Residue, then its C-alpha position, 0 to 999 in steps of 0.5 A: m895498637i889502635t888502627e888508622t880507622q879507629m884513630n879517625t873515629i876518635k878524631q872525629y868523634v872526640d872533641e878537643k874542646y871537651y876531652d884530651r884526645e891524647k890521653l884517651i889514645k895513650y890509654l887505649n894503646m896500653h890497655s886491652i880492656v877499657g874500664n870506666e875510669i877512662f871518662s874522668y881520665c880524659d875529660k878536661g873538666n877535671e883540669s879547668n872549671g870542674k864541669f864534667y862533659h861526660s855523663n857521670l852515670l858512666d862513672e858508675e857500674y849501672g851506666y858502663s861495663p868494661l869492653p874490649v878496645t875494638d867495642f869501646i871505639r865503636r861506641v866512642p860517638f855515643y860516649f863522647y857526645v856533647n849536647d848542642y844547647s845553642n840550637n836547643h838540641v837537648g838529650d845525650l847518652g846520660n839521659l838514656i841511661s838514667g831512663i833505664i835506671g828509672w824504667k827498671e827497678k835494677t839496671s842489668v848489663t843486658d839492659l845497657e847492651t840493648l841500649y848500646q846495640a840500639l844506638e849502634y843500629m841507628f848510627y851504623e846501619m840507619k846512617l842517622s846523625l847523633v843529633n837525631i838519635f839523641y834529640y828525635i824523642v826528646d822532640q817528640t815527647g818533651l822529655v829527655s829520658q823516655i827509654d821505652m819509647f826510644l827502644q820502640w823507635n828502635h823497633y820501629l826502625h827495624l820495621c822500616g827495613e822490613l816494610r821498605w819505608d824511609d820515614l825514619l823521623p815521623d812527625c807523630f811517632i806514636t801514630r806512624y809506629n802503630e801503622a808499622l805494627e799493623k802493616s807487619g801483622r803485629p797488634p798495635i799499642i792501645y793508649e788508655i786514658g789517664e786521670i784528669g785533674l784530681g783523680d777524675l776520669y773526665w771533665r764535663t762542660g755542658s754536652q761535652m766531655e774532656f779526656e786527658g792521655t796520649f791520643p794518636y792522631d791522623r794527618n788532619g789532627n783527628p784522633i784514631m779511636r781504634w788505638i785509644g782506650l775509649r769507645v763512643k757510640n752515637g756521639g757527635q764530633i770527637r777531636c783532640s789536641q795531641k802534640k806529637s807524641k807527648r804522653g799523657r798531656g794531650r786532651l780529647f773532646v767528645e760531643l755528647r747526644p742523648n743516646t751516646t754511651v762511652h766505655a773506657l778500657n781498664v779505668y777501674n780494674d787492677k793492672d794485672d787484670n784482663d782487659t775490661w771495658y767499663q761504662i763511664y757515661a750513657g745519655p738519657q735515651t739509653m736509660q730505663f727504669d729497672y723495675e726488677i730492683l723493686k721486687n728485690a729490694r722489697k724481699r730483702m726488706k721482707y715487705t709484701q706488695r701492700d706493705v710498699a703500696d701503703a707506705v708510698g700512698a699508691t694503690i696495690r694494683t699501681y704498685q703491682k704494675w711498677e714491679n712487673g714493669e708494666t708502668t714506670p713510677d714518676g719522680h714523685y713516687l720514685l723518691r718515695l719507693m727509694n726512700w722506703l725500699d733503702i735504694r741509696g742512688v739513682q744508678d740503682v734503679v737504671r738499667y741501660t739499653e746498650 
């Protein structure tokens, strides 16, 4: 028989508007193990307009595993929570379960148990309301099934206990979580830039580069660059338009100067490779003529210095100065050299001071 305390839990969190509380209690008093048939059994949608109020994922093995009655009742607040759409509070248990299914190739009992333990910690230990539990990450990301960030939030709440913080629902989660990670001696999350448009790393408008991704920001709205996979040296103003913790939807703007260089993390290598920073932009004052390319290309083509000098209409001494780095060919001669030595692009004859 269920206890008075358990009965109170059922009365408080099982809404008679949606569920047949009497059927639920009858079932729990007759069984020691609760199977997933309990949800369709007591859901009033079966008897009215056919609309189910419990997540249909609970009817499947990847959404629910049989539990002893005591454990089941402890999780009743989550199983029978119904969205309050009138206040635009979306997000429920089904959304989180679907997030796990999409997050992993095969959902296991362990994955589900991790989720339920997180819910129990938030509800019973941290005393968060059900609305906050199911809606906070939705509000931060604009998406209903961000299970990875939900579990990060669970970790953050544990860190709050360690650090004695009471900021359980921060205005910008990705920023506050990294602060907690650093404060507790753990490495922060580095948010790499994404593609913008159709596969571009950035858009450029005049002297401004524009990036797309997720960008933690401080209280003044400025991007926190040490947590972003972008290194800007000698740049001008850097700003972002990130909203809360919305993933991949923020914009970051970098003002370019003649000696600016920009490197991005892991934009060309495979995911399994070690972290690599790639130069994706360098201003004109960081560029130098790479005179060594002339010798390498000439030898590859099996030309003498005189062969090349004659071909481009220069004296042999002038060419020797170019090849030795004493002088730099002007644009007229550079084009001729690239043509004759089969140098395909300008980047092939450039090296950078950085």
